[in-house]
Every structure is written in structure tokens, then in C-alpha cells.
N, C-alpha and C positions, 0 to 999 in steps of 0.2 A: 288438602293442597300439598303438593310435594315441596320439599325443602329446596330453597334456591342455593345454588352452588356459587362459591366465590371463584375468581379467575384462576387461582391455583388448582382448585378442585376440577374446574372445567378442563384445564390443560392436562390434568392427570387422566381425565376421561378420554381425551383424544389419544393420549399415549397408550391407553388400554387397547384402543381399536386399530391404531396405525403404528407399526413398529419397524417397517422396512420399506425403502424406496429403491426400486431397481434402476441401475445406471442405464441411461438411454441415449447418451450423446458421446461423440468423439471430439475431444478438444486437444489440438496440438499433440496428437499421438497417444493420448490415454483416454480411458473410458471415464465418464463423469455423469452425475445426475443433473439434469437441466432444471431450471426454475419452473418450467411448465409441468414437469413430472412431479415435482414436490407439491405444486398447487393442486394437481389432479388427485394426488393421494390424500391430501388433507382437506380439501374443500367440503366434501360431504359431512365430515365430522365437525368442521368449524361451524358450518351452518346449523348442524344438529345441536351443538353445545352453545351456540350464540357467542362466538369469538370473532372479533374483527382485528385484522392485522394491518397496520399501516406505518410506513417509514416517514421520518422527518429528517431533512438534511441539517446536520450540525455545522459542517464546514466542507468545502471542496475546492480543489485547485486543478487547473489544466496546465500541462507543460509539454514541450516537445521532447520526444524520446531521443532525437538525434538520428533516427532511422527513417527509411522511406520504403514505399512499395516499389515493385519493379518498374512502374511507370513514373516514379519520381514524386509521388504524393507523400507528404510528411505524415508520419504516424504520431498521434498525440496520446498522452497518458493522462487519464482523469483519476485523481485520488480523492476520496471523500470519506467522511465519517457520518453515520446515520444513527438516529435513535429509532429502533423498531419497537412499536408499542403493540401489546396484546391486550385488547380491551374487551371487558365483559359488557355485552350490549344491554344487559339488564341493569347496569349501574355504571354510569360514565366515569365515576370516581374510582372504580375498581379495575386496576390495570397493572401490568408489569412491563418494564422497559428493558431492552437489551441494546447496548451500544456496540455497533459493528463498523469496522473500517474495511474498505474495499477499494480496488482499483481496476481499471480496464484500459486496454489499448485499442485504438481504432484509427483508421485513416479518414474518417468522416465525422459525423455528429452523433454517432451511436455510443460513444464511450460512456457518457453519463448514464444512459439507459442500462447499459451492461452492468455498470457499477452498482446501481440501485437494485437491480434484479439479483445480483450476487449477494448483496448485503441482506436482503430479505430472505433469500434461500438459506443463507448461512444461519441466520437467526432462527428460522423455522426448524432446520435440522437439529440445532443445538437445544432449542427450547423443548422440542417434543422427543428428544433423544432418539432420533431416527437413524437406523443403520443403513449404510449405503454400500459397504464393502470397500470404501476408499480408505487409504492410509495417508492422510494429508501430511503427517509429520515427516514421512520419508520419501515423498514424491520427487522432490528436487534432488535429494540425496541419491536416489536410485536411478534417475533418468534425466539428468540435466541436459544432455545432448538432444533428447527427444522433445523437450518442451519448446525449443526454438528451432525454426528451420535454418538451413544453411545461409539463406539470404540475410535473415535478421542478424545472425551471428557475424557474418562477414561485414555488414554495414557497421555494427558496433565496434568490431575489431579495428576497422579502418579509421574510425573516429578516434579511438584510443591511441593508435599508432601515430596519427597526425599530431595528437596532443603532445607527444614526446618532444616534438620540435617547436612547440609553442611556448613563448615566454611565460604565459599564464596557464600552461598545460597542466601544471600540478593541481590547479583548482578543478579543471574538467575531470582529470583522472581520480583525484581524491573524492570528489562528490559522488562520482559513479561507483566507486568502490564501496560506498556506504548505501546509496539508494538503488543500485542495480547489481546487488551481490549475485543474483541468479544468473544474469548475463555474464558476469565475470567468471562464474563457475562453469557455465556452458562453454564459453570460448576457451577457457583454460583446459577443459577436458576434450573439447571437440577438435575437429580437423578442418582445414581449409582445402577443399578439393580432395584429392586422393592421397592420403598419407602425409600431408604437409601440415604441420601444426599452425595454429593461429599466431602464436608468439614464440620467438626464440628464447633461449635461456637468458641471454643478455637483456632482451626486452622485458622479460618478466622481472629481472633484477631492477631495471630502470623504473618499471611501474611501481615497485615497492619503494624505491627512493622518492619518486614523485608523491606517492601517498604520504610518506613521512614529511615531506615539505609542506603538503597541504595541512596536515595536523599542526605542524609548527606554526604556520601562518594563522590558523584558527586560535592557537594558544596566544600568539602575539596580540591579536585583536582583543581577546579577553583580558589580557594583562593591561593593555593600553586603556581599556574602558575602566578597569578596576582602579588604575592610577588616577584617571580623570575623576572618578567618583570620590576617591580619597581626598583629592584636591578641591572638590566641589566645583569642578570645571564643567559646567553644563554644556558649553559649546564643544569642548573636547569630547565629551561623551557622545553628543549627537553627531559630530563629524565622523567618529568611528562607526557608529551605528548606521549612518547614511551610506557608508562605503559597502556595507553588507547588503547587497541587492538580491542574493540568492537565498531561498528559503532554508536550504540545508545548512548554509554557512551561519545564518541567523540562529537556527536551532542549536547548532553545536557550540557557538559562542555563549548562548544563553545558558546552556547546561553547565558551563564552566564558571558562571558568575555565582557569587554567594548571595544569600537572601538580602543582605544589606544593600548590595549593588542593585539587585532587581527592584527592591522597593524604591530606591533613589531614582532609577530610570523611569519607573511607572509614574512617580511624582512629577518629574520634569516634563513628561509627555502629556500630562493632563492640561 
């Protein structure tokens, strides 16, 4: 009777047989490996070795991107984190997990499906050390203007320019500078039309000022919460927290709180 392999040994056997996946798709101006291509390359060996791969959603959120298609349909962004499990079918307790975050934009209901496919593909490429010829680390750095089409960049730039004249515009601009760095880079390097930049030098300076105001506001919220915690003012803590309705704002404030404040907040929320 042949010796049974554990999940790590089985993964290594797959790695022996499959080492490269050819790029087969064009995505926003660059070549890429599709989910189906990775499945096609791995499937025979996964069956032969007895490995099942399946994802489990840990958390996910849907938000508007602030952009639209040419016919006015809003484009949504779905962000999620998955646990992708590689399971030995000979022993249900023998598995290895990989946690992967992914996101996808779509004008319909396909964004969650795109996100889960990307997460599984990423986990498979990394787990089996598959070469694709991609250089993920430098893609945005080398071709920021190619990743987004002119329509997407124009819509984003228009929203940011409008925010300059909004009393709460520093929140819109500041959040996007953190969550949409790729679009900021694209519009900063790209052009609107022929030879005309998306932003003037004065507007770029104002964007920087607004971003500073946003961080200052976040620091003020964190300081107010800390003071309320020190004073054991539960209502004061909750009032400040309730004002933070945006996920990015909440995360940034939470990062600025010390462990004592975090423990206090968790206690009064129970």
C-alpha cells in the first residue's frame, strides 16, 4: 500500500507538475491570467492528488465608487476578504488556509463574483508558486494611465474638483486619497482631452490642503474619544463614534486609539 501524502506533500506534487500559466486575457490595457486559465492548468493535478479548493467569505462590503458608465449607471466597488482552503480529500482535518483580500468594480451584480474569482486565483497562484510573467508590484507604477480609461478618470476628477467647493469636501477628498490612491495617481499623471491636465497646480495644492484638513478632523475625533474615555463619559464616547458613519473614517480613528481606549469602547458596546 502506498504511503498517504499530507496536504503539504500533495501541494508539492502539484508544484512539480505545473509551474507556469500563460496569460490569456486583456484587462484594462494589460495582459493577465484569467481565473479559468488557472483552473484549467491545475484541475487535472488537483484531481490526481485529491485536493479540493474552496473559499469562505470572512467579510465584504459594497460601496459606490462615485463614477458612472456612459449611460449613467453607477459603478459599484465590492471589497472582501476570503479564507481559501486547500483540503486533503483523504482527511478532512488535513488542510491549509490562505487569507486573501480582493475587490472588483462593476455596474451590475457581477462585482462579488469577480472578487471571489480573483481571490481564489490569487491563492492558487501563490500556493502553487505558479509563474505568469506578471510583475504585480510595478504594474500601477509603470502604467497608471493605462489602467483606467479616460471616462473613468474624467468622472473621478470631476467629483474631486466639485469637492473643493463643498464645506465637507475635505472628507470626500481625504478618504479618496487613502482608498483610491490608484485613481489619484492616474488622474495626476493623465490628461483630460489632448494636452490638458486634469488638475492645475493650484488645484493640486488645494487637494493637499484638503487632505491635511481631513487628517486633522480624524485626529480631533480620536482625541475627543480619548478624552471621553478618560472621563468615563460613555455617552460622549458613543456620540463621537456615532458621527463616524464612513468605514474609512472609523478605521483611521480606531488606529489612533490606544489599547485602553479600545478595551473601554468594546466594553460599553457589549
